[in-house]
Backbone as a chain_set.jsonl record, in Angstrom:
{"seq": "XXXXXXXXXXXXXXXXXXXXXXXXXXXXXXXXXXXXXXXXXXXXXXXXXXXXXXXXXXXXXXXXXXXXXXXXXXXXXXXXXXXXXXXXXXXXXXXXXXXXXXXXXXXXXXXXXXXXXXXXXXXXXXXXXXXXXXXXXXXXXXXXXXXXXXX", "coords": {"N": [[63.113, 126.846, 37.158], [60.3, 126.17, 35.244], [60.056, 125.31, 32.193], [58.572, 123.904, 29.417], [58.547, 122.687, 26.198], [56.85, 121.927, 23.332], [56.555, 120.002, 20.58], [54.946, 121.358, 18.161], [52.113, 122.314, 19.767], [50.192, 124.894, 20.885], [49.994, 127.838, 22.421], [47.481, 128.131, 24.332], [47.305, 125.562, 24.218], [49.854, 124.363, 25.546], [49.224, 126.001, 28.29], [47.315, 124.074, 29.265], [48.846, 121.903, 29.633], [51.388, 123.38, 31.687], [49.562, 123.707, 34.037], [47.975, 121.409, 34.526], [50.656, 119.773, 34.975], [51.723, 121.207, 36.598], [49.734, 120.682, 39.113], [49.026, 118.276, 39.65], [51.779, 117.699, 40.693], [52.687, 119.54, 42.92], [49.947, 118.443, 44.134], [50.54, 115.674, 43.881], [52.625, 116.064, 46.205], [51.124, 117.091, 47.99], [49.434, 114.225, 48.978], [51.724, 111.812, 49.39], [54.137, 113.077, 50.924], [52.238, 114.268, 53.538], [53.048, 114.229, 55.898], [56.095, 115.424, 56.292], [55.561, 117.787, 54.854], [54.454, 118.748, 57.825], [55.665, 118.643, 59.784], [57.531, 120.601, 58.713], [56.195, 122.45, 59.992], [53.807, 123.694, 57.311], [50.889, 125.057, 56.571], [49.593, 124.126, 54.951], [46.806, 124.89, 52.77], [46.728, 126.981, 50.694], [48.354, 124.919, 48.949], [46.215, 122.918, 48.842], [44.634, 125.274, 46.94], [45.738, 124.641, 44.723], [44.497, 123.977, 41.585], [43.212, 122.155, 38.236], [41.024, 124.812, 36.34], [43.389, 126.95, 36.54], [43.429, 131.228, 37.016], [43.527, 132.615, 34.061], [44.964, 135.59, 32.865], [45.338, 138.179, 30.826], [48.594, 140.341, 29.652], [48.17, 142.99, 29.088], [45.768, 142.872, 31.161], [46.973, 142.236, 33.139], [48.448, 145.27, 34.13], [46.698, 146.271, 33.793], [45.71, 146.216, 36.977], [47.514, 146.023, 38.194], [48.093, 149.133, 38.069], [45.826, 149.836, 39.21], [46.134, 149.125, 41.693], [48.323, 150.573, 41.829], [46.679, 153.379, 42.242], [44.764, 153.025, 43.61], [46.877, 153.038, 46.391], [48.002, 150.545, 47.257], [50.091, 149.859, 46.013], [53.381, 150.899, 45.868], [54.554, 151.891, 43.206], [54.23, 153.014, 40.097], [53.175, 151.236, 37.443], [55.096, 150.594, 34.723], [53.797, 150.417, 31.16], [55.322, 147.434, 28.877], [57.387, 147.407, 30.402], [58.829, 143.872, 31.988], [57.238, 142.314, 34.588], [57.828, 142.862, 38.283], [59.835, 141.445, 40.87], [57.507, 143.122, 43.968], [54.961, 143.297, 41.975], [55.061, 140.386, 40.472], [54.304, 139.277, 42.798], [51.867, 140.63, 44.872], [49.439, 140.938, 41.967], [49.927, 137.933, 42.678], [48.764, 137.527, 44.784], [45.892, 138.121, 44.264], [44.748, 136.36, 43.493], [42.559, 132.841, 44.628], [44.462, 130.791, 43.242], [47.699, 129.818, 41.521], [48.446, 131.367, 39.53], [47.884, 132.823, 35.325], [49.604, 133.995, 33.696], [49.655, 135.962, 31.139], [50.96, 136.687, 26.832], [52.56, 138.8, 26.442], [54.34, 141.685, 25.661], [56.393, 141.884, 23.39], [58.772, 142.657, 22.727], [59.717, 142.694, 25.43], [60.289, 139.823, 26.034], [61.838, 136.985, 25.191], [63.884, 136.517, 22.15], [63.331, 134.129, 19.851], [60.287, 133.811, 20.642], [57.052, 132.535, 19.803], [56.14, 135.124, 18.174], [52.945, 137.088, 17.501], [49.778, 136.129, 16.068], [47.032, 137.795, 15.327], [48.576, 139.982, 16.386], [51.058, 141.171, 16.316], [53.095, 142.85, 18.402], [52.906, 141.709, 20.645], [54.228, 139.06, 22.1], [53.604, 135.293, 21.855], [53.51, 134.303, 24.722], [53.744, 132.312, 28.672], [53.751, 133.196, 31.752], [53.228, 131.679, 34.978], [52.579, 132.389, 37.874], [52.89, 132.664, 41.315], [51.132, 132.617, 44.61], [53.433, 133.591, 47.33], [55.413, 134.335, 46.149], [56.709, 131.664, 43.68], [56.437, 130.788, 40.317], [56.478, 129.63, 36.71], [57.697, 129.265, 33.425], [57.058, 129.51, 29.914], [56.506, 129.162, 26.356], [55.589, 130.073, 23.225], [57.764, 128.324, 20.657], [59.43, 130.2, 18.341], [59.14, 128.954, 14.971], [59.501, 130.573, 12.969], [62.712, 131.117, 10.304], [63.657, 134.51, 9.59], [63.653, 135.996, 12.267], [63.951, 133.896, 14.361], [66.669, 133.74, 13.426]], "CA": [[61.805, 127.101, 36.668], [60.193, 124.869, 34.327], [60.357, 125.805, 30.695], [58.943, 122.896, 28.79], [57.771, 122.247, 25.28], [56.609, 120.696, 22.745], [56.103, 120.682, 19.134], [53.765, 121.664, 17.29], [51.443, 122.889, 20.733], [49.689, 125.899, 20.583], [50.365, 129.042, 23.633], [46.869, 127.467, 25.087], [47.712, 123.958, 24.889], [51.46, 124.825, 26.952], [48.58, 126.421, 29.156], [46.852, 122.875, 29.482], [49.576, 121.241, 30.08], [51.168, 124.0, 32.463], [48.712, 123.581, 34.948], [48.064, 119.909, 34.992], [51.09, 119.778, 35.444], [52.051, 121.73, 38.363], [48.639, 120.925, 40.246], [49.976, 116.795, 39.304], [52.982, 117.403, 40.749], [51.506, 119.903, 43.599], [48.606, 117.61, 45.043], [51.662, 114.225, 45.008], [53.232, 116.199, 47.414], [50.205, 117.355, 49.63], [49.695, 112.546, 49.064], [52.542, 111.44, 49.46], [54.662, 114.932, 51.863], [52.016, 115.129, 54.406], [54.311, 114.205, 57.17], [57.222, 116.441, 55.875], [54.657, 119.678, 55.325], [53.294, 118.606, 59.146], [56.753, 118.924, 60.8], [57.754, 121.911, 58.663], [54.932, 123.714, 59.558], [53.625, 123.95, 56.515], [50.098, 125.359, 55.983], [48.619, 123.187, 52.918], [45.456, 125.668, 52.707], [47.014, 127.245, 50.013], [48.65, 124.136, 48.043], [45.14, 122.079, 48.084], [43.226, 125.042, 46.559], [46.121, 123.755, 43.276], [43.699, 122.541, 40.967], [42.733, 123.692, 37.523], [41.246, 125.767, 35.897], [44.219, 128.777, 37.268], [42.724, 132.28, 36.113], [44.269, 132.975, 32.887], [44.784, 136.731, 32.47], [46.684, 138.745, 29.511], [49.28, 141.614, 30.012], [47.632, 143.995, 29.703], [45.125, 143.526, 32.298], [47.597, 141.996, 34.376], [49.155, 145.94, 34.258], [45.602, 147.155, 34.522], [45.46, 145.4, 38.62], [48.168, 147.041, 38.851], [48.03, 150.188, 37.926], [44.319, 149.754, 39.477], [45.783, 149.002, 42.844], [48.329, 152.216, 42.995], [45.718, 154.474, 42.291], [43.987, 152.833, 45.765], [47.886, 153.065, 47.474], [48.515, 149.207, 47.431], [51.456, 149.812, 45.673], [53.7, 152.628, 45.519], [54.857, 152.407, 41.857], [52.976, 152.619, 38.626], [53.934, 149.695, 37.089], [55.645, 151.06, 33.027], [53.403, 149.487, 30.297], [55.973, 147.695, 27.778], [58.671, 146.897, 31.519], [59.045, 143.549, 32.519], [57.506, 142.097, 36.078], [59.465, 142.605, 39.548], [59.054, 140.678, 42.328], [56.615, 143.471, 44.22], [54.401, 142.926, 40.889], [54.658, 139.533, 41.089], [53.681, 139.233, 44.827], [50.515, 142.127, 44.302], [49.305, 139.366, 41.213], [49.174, 136.107, 43.148], [47.801, 137.904, 46.239], [45.164, 137.909, 44.023], [43.957, 135.01, 43.681], [43.241, 132.138, 45.068], [45.533, 129.767, 42.979], [48.076, 130.265, 40.549], [47.018, 132.453, 37.421], [48.92, 132.715, 33.947], [49.722, 135.857, 32.472], [50.126, 136.032, 29.345], [51.128, 137.667, 25.975], [53.173, 140.049, 26.612], [55.022, 143.136, 24.832], [57.451, 141.205, 22.47], [59.748, 144.199, 23.008], [60.192, 142.469, 26.845], [60.385, 138.569, 26.277], [63.584, 136.777, 23.966], [63.923, 136.745, 20.624], [62.844, 133.179, 19.754], [58.963, 133.923, 21.51], [57.008, 133.513, 18.891], [54.744, 136.981, 17.193], [50.995, 136.924, 17.68], [49.82, 136.707, 14.341], [46.754, 138.674, 15.789], [48.471, 141.866, 17.463], [52.911, 141.346, 16.184], [53.7, 143.279, 19.565], [53.13, 140.703, 21.746], [54.68, 137.275, 22.502], [52.954, 134.141, 23.017], [54.469, 133.461, 26.326], [52.817, 132.723, 29.605], [54.0, 133.035, 33.151], [52.112, 130.751, 36.09], [53.174, 133.366, 38.864], [51.698, 131.241, 42.256], [51.773, 133.258, 46.118], [55.218, 133.542, 47.992], [56.688, 134.644, 44.423], [56.841, 130.976, 42.688], [56.126, 130.68, 39.513], [57.737, 129.491, 36.11], [57.315, 130.544, 31.909], [56.111, 128.987, 28.488], [56.813, 129.819, 25.203], [55.931, 129.153, 21.73], [58.831, 128.588, 19.698], [59.132, 130.271, 16.388], [60.128, 129.155, 13.979], [60.567, 131.611, 11.277], [63.99, 131.265, 9.59], [63.961, 135.021, 9.897], [62.744, 135.582, 13.187], [65.298, 133.685, 15.087], [68.457, 133.47, 12.24]], "C": [[62.021, 126.269, 35.74], [59.722, 125.197, 32.575], [59.393, 124.499, 30.116], [58.071, 123.88, 27.579], [57.806, 121.794, 24.288], [56.258, 120.9, 20.94], [54.639, 120.144, 18.527], [52.282, 122.492, 18.237], [51.102, 124.711, 20.58], [49.742, 127.278, 21.598], [49.128, 128.179, 24.885], [47.09, 126.066, 24.908], [49.163, 124.201, 25.842], [50.798, 125.417, 27.98], [47.923, 125.348, 30.264], [48.173, 122.67, 30.244], [50.578, 122.186, 32.074], [50.544, 123.871, 33.931], [48.485, 122.271, 34.989], [49.051, 119.368, 35.185], [51.738, 120.255, 37.075], [51.156, 120.791, 39.582], [49.23, 119.043, 40.511], [50.394, 117.6, 40.637], [52.625, 118.273, 42.493], [50.081, 118.805, 44.609], [50.136, 116.047, 45.007], [52.287, 114.845, 46.285], [52.136, 116.085, 49.119], [49.964, 115.456, 50.595], [50.412, 112.021, 50.288], [53.49, 112.068, 50.89], [54.414, 114.691, 53.067], [52.332, 115.527, 55.716], [55.112, 115.007, 57.833], [56.217, 117.194, 56.165], [54.609, 119.999, 56.713], [54.704, 118.89, 60.083], [57.542, 120.301, 60.789], [56.831, 122.666, 58.926], [54.097, 124.244, 58.697], [51.766, 123.572, 56.623], [49.605, 125.272, 54.902], [47.414, 123.767, 52.573], [45.642, 125.839, 51.026], [47.417, 125.826, 48.031], [47.22, 123.395, 47.571], [44.086, 122.978, 47.614], [44.594, 124.898, 44.654], [45.546, 123.112, 42.881], [43.263, 123.842, 39.662], [41.192, 123.621, 37.627], [41.855, 126.785, 36.835], [43.415, 129.872, 35.696], [43.447, 132.466, 35.227], [43.467, 135.342, 32.183], [46.097, 137.194, 31.225], [47.333, 140.252, 30.481], [49.315, 142.554, 30.193], [46.393, 143.963, 31.239], [45.55, 143.487, 33.517], [48.007, 143.889, 35.173], [48.337, 146.663, 34.201], [45.681, 147.284, 36.246], [46.667, 145.838, 38.871], [48.309, 148.508, 39.131], [46.871, 151.214, 39.072], [45.526, 150.36, 41.512], [47.376, 150.535, 43.504], [48.334, 152.799, 42.674], [45.13, 154.337, 43.831], [45.036, 152.989, 46.977], [48.399, 151.624, 48.054], [50.12, 148.817, 46.911], [52.254, 151.376, 45.376], [54.364, 152.879, 44.148], [54.347, 151.894, 40.479], [53.652, 152.042, 37.781], [53.67, 150.595, 35.267], [54.544, 150.273, 31.744], [54.96, 149.005, 29.117], [57.325, 147.389, 29.292], [58.037, 145.007, 31.68], [58.266, 142.851, 34.01], [57.868, 142.327, 37.001], [59.08, 142.507, 40.22], [57.322, 141.637, 43.291], [55.097, 143.485, 43.214], [53.94, 142.021, 40.731], [53.555, 139.25, 41.507], [52.438, 139.543, 44.881], [49.26, 141.131, 43.085], [48.753, 138.913, 41.487], [47.792, 136.72, 43.444], [46.215, 137.437, 45.872], [44.003, 137.185, 43.693], [43.869, 134.3, 43.913], [44.162, 130.884, 44.333], [46.141, 130.46, 41.948], [47.538, 131.257, 39.659], [48.43, 132.949, 36.562], [48.27, 133.777, 33.807], [50.212, 135.183, 31.089], [50.362, 137.114, 27.814], [50.9, 138.565, 25.88], [53.753, 140.632, 25.72], [56.72, 142.077, 24.42], [58.557, 141.657, 22.725], [60.673, 143.057, 24.843], [60.787, 140.723, 26.649], [62.317, 138.21, 25.033], [62.826, 136.833, 23.543], [62.918, 135.828, 20.161], [61.379, 132.85, 20.012], [58.542, 134.001, 20.178], [55.514, 135.11, 18.325], [53.064, 136.193, 17.318], [50.6, 136.661, 16.64], [47.853, 137.548, 14.753], [47.262, 140.179, 16.163], [50.807, 141.298, 17.193], [53.238, 141.466, 17.273], [53.896, 142.393, 20.442], [53.785, 139.308, 21.273], [53.54, 136.765, 22.908], [54.124, 133.203, 23.964], [53.046, 133.432, 27.253], [53.479, 132.238, 30.689], [52.513, 132.364, 34.705], [52.56, 132.033, 37.141], [51.744, 133.023, 40.388], [51.462, 132.232, 43.533], [52.748, 132.705, 46.533], [55.84, 133.638, 47.176], [56.914, 132.743, 43.47], [56.263, 131.38, 41.841], [57.367, 130.025, 38.145], [57.287, 130.071, 34.321], [57.285, 129.112, 31.424], [56.197, 129.364, 27.445], [56.12, 129.342, 24.397], [57.016, 129.111, 20.706], [58.735, 129.632, 18.632], [59.961, 129.614, 15.834], [60.073, 129.382, 12.28], [60.667, 131.93, 10.543], [64.204, 133.342, 10.204], [64.724, 136.009, 10.828], [63.323, 135.669, 14.311], [66.209, 132.913, 14.418], [69.16, 135.318, 12.411]], "O": [[63.053, 125.733, 35.337], [58.519, 125.14, 32.316], [59.794, 123.651, 30.913], [57.42, 124.923, 27.643], [58.802, 121.113, 24.042], [55.789, 121.876, 20.355], [53.829, 119.219, 18.473], [51.479, 123.163, 17.589], [51.911, 125.536, 20.158], [49.069, 128.031, 20.894], [49.508, 127.719, 25.962], [46.941, 125.452, 25.965], [49.042, 124.099, 27.063], [51.564, 125.559, 28.934], [47.892, 125.46, 31.49], [48.462, 123.22, 31.307], [50.428, 121.737, 33.211], [51.287, 123.977, 34.907], [49.128, 121.882, 35.964], [48.86, 118.245, 35.651], [52.032, 119.735, 38.151], [51.637, 120.325, 40.615], [49.792, 118.72, 41.558], [49.595, 118.046, 41.46], [52.275, 117.455, 43.344], [49.663, 118.871, 45.765], [50.564, 115.572, 46.058], [52.434, 114.172, 47.305], [52.159, 115.606, 50.253], [50.104, 115.182, 51.787], [50.101, 111.838, 51.465], [53.443, 111.369, 51.902], [55.307, 114.689, 53.915], [52.106, 116.524, 56.401], [55.176, 115.343, 59.016], [55.838, 117.408, 57.316], [54.681, 121.176, 57.065], [54.534, 119.424, 61.179], [58.005, 120.964, 61.717], [56.553, 123.593, 58.165], [53.517, 125.266, 59.065], [51.289, 122.441, 56.714], [49.251, 126.105, 54.067], [46.761, 122.977, 51.891], [45.021, 125.172, 50.197], [47.047, 125.834, 46.857], [46.948, 123.224, 46.383], [42.93, 122.558, 47.566], [44.071, 125.103, 43.558], [45.512, 121.919, 43.182], [43.091, 125.061, 39.639], [40.415, 122.98, 38.334], [41.218, 127.386, 37.7], [43.099, 129.705, 34.517], [44.567, 132.528, 35.732], [42.521, 135.925, 31.652], [47.203, 136.746, 30.923], [46.878, 140.896, 31.426], [49.996, 143.201, 30.989], [46.274, 144.844, 32.091], [45.168, 144.054, 34.541], [47.936, 144.027, 36.394], [48.626, 147.834, 34.448], [45.709, 148.405, 36.754], [46.86, 146.074, 40.064], [48.591, 148.991, 40.228], [46.885, 152.364, 39.511], [45.567, 151.414, 42.147], [47.545, 151.119, 44.574], [49.376, 153.401, 42.414], [45.057, 155.113, 44.784], [44.676, 153.068, 48.152], [49.063, 151.525, 49.085], [50.938, 147.954, 47.229], [51.885, 152.451, 44.904], [54.734, 154.028, 43.909], [54.151, 150.777, 39.999], [54.764, 152.425, 37.417], [52.628, 151.017, 34.765], [54.962, 149.122, 31.616], [55.617, 149.906, 28.594], [58.404, 147.093, 28.779], [56.833, 144.84, 31.487], [59.162, 142.949, 34.848], [58.99, 141.833, 36.887], [58.083, 143.114, 40.611], [56.241, 141.048, 43.309], [54.073, 143.712, 43.859], [52.711, 141.971, 40.705], [52.42, 139.05, 41.075], [51.708, 138.554, 44.955], [48.227, 140.706, 43.603], [47.548, 138.846, 41.243], [46.644, 136.678, 43.002], [45.466, 136.767, 46.582], [42.788, 137.376, 43.649], [44.997, 133.814, 43.82], [44.527, 129.995, 45.103], [45.612, 131.43, 41.404], [46.454, 131.703, 39.285], [49.543, 133.296, 36.956], [47.146, 134.279, 33.786], [50.832, 134.323, 30.463], [49.902, 138.256, 27.828], [49.925, 139.234, 25.535], [53.722, 139.995, 24.667], [57.714, 141.781, 25.084], [59.442, 140.845, 22.991], [61.864, 142.892, 25.106], [61.839, 140.483, 27.241], [63.251, 138.828, 24.521], [61.638, 137.032, 23.797], [61.774, 136.247, 19.986], [61.033, 131.713, 19.69], [58.984, 134.81, 19.363], [54.376, 135.58, 18.317], [52.479, 135.115, 17.215], [51.401, 137.163, 15.851], [47.595, 137.961, 13.623], [46.597, 141.213, 16.221], [51.57, 141.194, 18.154], [53.778, 140.456, 17.723], [54.976, 142.253, 21.016], [53.727, 138.744, 20.18], [52.718, 137.17, 23.731], [54.915, 132.261, 23.968], [51.948, 133.956, 27.067], [53.819, 131.056, 30.744], [51.375, 132.684, 35.05], [53.152, 132.782, 36.363], [50.518, 133.091, 40.466], [51.966, 133.224, 43.006], [53.063, 131.543, 46.278], [56.948, 133.102, 47.188], [57.423, 132.918, 42.362], [55.473, 132.296, 42.068], [58.584, 129.92, 38.302], [56.67, 131.113, 34.098], [57.4, 128.037, 32.012], [55.76, 130.512, 27.519], [55.826, 128.156, 24.552], [57.042, 130.028, 19.884], [57.632, 129.74, 18.099], [61.178, 129.566, 16.007], [60.341, 128.871, 11.192], [59.935, 132.618, 9.832], [64.889, 133.503, 11.214], [65.772, 136.619, 10.614], [63.428, 136.612, 15.094], [66.524, 131.749, 14.666], [70.217, 135.629, 11.863]]}, "num_chains": 1, "name": "protein.A"}
Protein backbone atom coordinates (compact mmCIF):
# COMPACT_ATOMS: atom_id res chain seq x y z
CA UNK A 1 0.00 0.00 0.00
CA UNK A 2 1.10 3.55 -0.69
CA UNK A 3 -0.14 6.38 1.53
CA UNK A 4 1.39 9.69 0.39
CA UNK A 5 1.25 12.73 2.60
CA UNK A 6 1.75 16.30 1.43
CA UNK A 7 1.87 19.41 3.56
CA UNK A 8 -0.92 21.87 2.79
CA UNK A 9 -2.52 19.58 0.20
CA UNK A 10 -6.28 19.19 -0.13
CA UNK A 11 -8.05 15.90 -0.73
CA UNK A 12 -8.38 16.86 -4.40
CA UNK A 13 -4.62 17.46 -4.56
CA UNK A 14 -4.02 14.00 -3.08
CA UNK A 15 -6.38 12.38 -5.60
CA UNK A 16 -4.57 14.03 -8.51
CA UNK A 17 -1.21 12.94 -7.09
CA UNK A 18 -2.47 9.37 -6.64
CA UNK A 19 -3.76 9.02 -10.18
CA UNK A 20 -0.65 10.60 -11.71
CA UNK A 21 1.65 8.44 -9.57
CA UNK A 22 -0.15 5.18 -10.33
CA UNK A 23 -0.50 6.02 -14.01
CA UNK A 24 3.19 6.84 -14.28
CA UNK A 25 4.23 3.58 -12.61
CA UNK A 26 1.95 1.41 -14.73
CA UNK A 27 2.94 3.11 -17.99
CA UNK A 28 6.64 2.82 -17.06
CA UNK A 29 6.22 -0.92 -16.42
CA UNK A 30 4.44 -1.30 -19.76
CA UNK A 31 7.26 0.41 -21.65
CA UNK A 32 10.26 -0.95 -19.77
CA UNK A 33 9.10 -4.42 -18.74
CA UNK A 34 6.88 -5.46 -21.66
CA UNK A 35 8.93 -8.60 -22.27
CA UNK A 36 8.63 -9.62 -18.62
CA UNK A 37 4.87 -9.14 -18.77
CA UNK A 38 4.74 -11.29 -21.89
CA UNK A 39 6.81 -14.05 -20.26
CA UNK A 40 4.39 -14.00 -17.34
CA UNK A 41 1.50 -14.34 -19.76
CA UNK A 42 0.03 -11.07 -18.59
CA UNK A 43 -2.73 -9.53 -20.68
CA UNK A 44 -1.76 -5.86 -20.66
CA UNK A 45 -5.12 -4.49 -21.87
CA UNK A 46 -6.25 -3.54 -18.35
CA UNK A 47 -2.88 -1.98 -17.58
CA UNK A 48 -2.97 0.10 -20.75
CA UNK A 49 -6.20 1.77 -19.56
CA UNK A 50 -4.59 3.02 -16.32
CA UNK A 51 -4.52 6.66 -17.34
CA UNK A 52 -6.04 9.77 -15.78
CA UNK A 53 -8.64 10.79 -15.06
CA UNK A 54 -9.81 8.02 -12.74
CA UNK A 55 -13.52 7.94 -11.90
CA UNK A 56 -14.28 9.46 -8.50
CA UNK A 57 -17.23 8.33 -6.40
CA UNK A 58 -18.17 9.05 -2.80
CA UNK A 59 -18.55 6.34 -0.19
CA UNK A 60 -22.31 6.97 -0.31
CA UNK A 61 -22.37 6.36 -4.07
CA UNK A 62 -20.33 3.18 -3.62
CA UNK A 63 -22.76 1.92 -0.96
CA UNK A 64 -25.66 2.59 -3.32
CA UNK A 65 -23.90 0.64 -6.10
CA UNK A 66 -23.27 -2.30 -3.75
CA UNK A 67 -26.85 -2.42 -2.52
CA UNK A 68 -28.20 -2.18 -6.07
CA UNK A 69 -25.95 -5.11 -7.01
CA UNK A 70 -27.25 -7.08 -4.02
CA UNK A 71 -30.86 -6.36 -5.08
CA UNK A 72 -30.06 -7.72 -8.56
CA UNK A 73 -28.50 -10.86 -7.06
CA UNK A 74 -24.94 -9.96 -8.00
CA UNK A 75 -23.68 -9.82 -4.40
CA UNK A 76 -24.57 -12.22 -1.62
CA UNK A 77 -24.91 -9.73 1.20
CA UNK A 78 -26.48 -6.32 1.50
CA UNK A 79 -23.91 -3.71 2.49
CA UNK A 80 -24.49 -2.00 5.82
CA UNK A 81 -23.78 1.72 5.75
CA UNK A 82 -20.93 2.66 8.08
CA UNK A 83 -18.89 -0.48 7.50
CA UNK A 84 -15.57 -0.53 5.71
CA UNK A 85 -15.51 -2.33 2.36
CA UNK A 86 -14.49 -5.96 2.28
CA UNK A 87 -12.81 -7.80 -0.55
CA UNK A 88 -16.06 -8.78 -2.38
CA UNK A 89 -17.24 -5.16 -2.18
CA UNK A 90 -13.99 -3.74 -3.56
CA UNK A 91 -13.88 -6.40 -6.27
CA UNK A 92 -17.42 -5.56 -7.38
CA UNK A 93 -16.86 -1.80 -7.33
CA UNK A 94 -13.60 -2.00 -9.28
CA UNK A 95 -15.20 -4.29 -11.88
CA UNK A 96 -17.67 -1.55 -12.78
CA UNK A 97 -15.00 0.71 -14.24
CA UNK A 98 -12.41 0.38 -17.02
CA UNK A 99 -9.67 1.90 -14.85
CA UNK A 100 -8.98 2.36 -11.15
CA UNK A 101 -11.77 4.11 -9.26
CA UNK A 102 -11.35 6.52 -6.36
CA UNK A 103 -13.77 6.18 -3.44
CA UNK A 104 -13.62 9.20 -1.16
CA UNK A 105 -15.22 10.69 1.94
CA UNK A 106 -15.81 7.61 4.09
CA UNK A 107 -17.66 7.83 7.41
CA UNK A 108 -15.13 9.11 9.94
CA UNK A 109 -16.11 6.30 12.34
CA UNK A 110 -14.55 3.62 10.09
CA UNK A 111 -11.31 5.46 9.46
CA UNK A 112 -8.32 6.34 11.61
CA UNK A 113 -8.65 9.13 14.21
CA UNK A 114 -6.04 11.31 12.50
CA UNK A 115 -8.03 11.77 9.30
CA UNK A 116 -9.26 15.30 8.80
CA UNK A 117 -13.04 15.68 9.07
CA UNK A 118 -14.85 17.17 6.09
CA UNK A 119 -15.71 20.79 6.94
CA UNK A 120 -19.06 20.43 5.14
CA UNK A 121 -19.95 17.20 6.98
CA UNK A 122 -17.83 16.38 10.03
CA UNK A 123 -19.21 12.82 10.05
CA UNK A 124 -17.08 12.17 6.95
CA UNK A 125 -13.31 11.83 6.74
CA UNK A 126 -11.27 13.48 4.00
CA UNK A 127 -9.72 10.30 2.65
CA UNK A 128 -9.62 8.28 -0.55
CA UNK A 129 -9.08 4.66 -1.49
CA UNK A 130 -8.07 3.78 -5.03
CA UNK A 131 -9.58 0.47 -6.09
CA UNK A 132 -8.28 -1.32 -9.14
CA UNK A 133 -9.24 -4.59 -10.81
CA UNK A 134 -7.82 -7.80 -9.38
CA UNK A 135 -7.80 -6.51 -5.82
CA UNK A 136 -5.12 -3.85 -6.05
CA UNK A 137 -5.56 -0.58 -4.19
CA UNK A 138 -4.02 2.27 -2.24
CA UNK A 139 -5.14 4.85 0.31
CA UNK A 140 -4.48 8.45 1.09
CA UNK A 141 -5.73 10.87 3.71
CA UNK A 142 -5.85 14.51 4.58
CA UNK A 143 -4.16 14.41 8.02
CA UNK A 144 -5.80 16.31 10.82
CA UNK A 145 -3.81 19.20 12.22
CA UNK A 146 -6.36 19.95 14.92
CA UNK A 147 -4.76 19.53 18.33
CA UNK A 148 -7.96 18.24 20.06
CA UNK A 149 -8.45 15.63 17.32
CA UNK A 150 -4.98 14.12 17.46
CA UNK A 151 -4.29 14.40 21.19
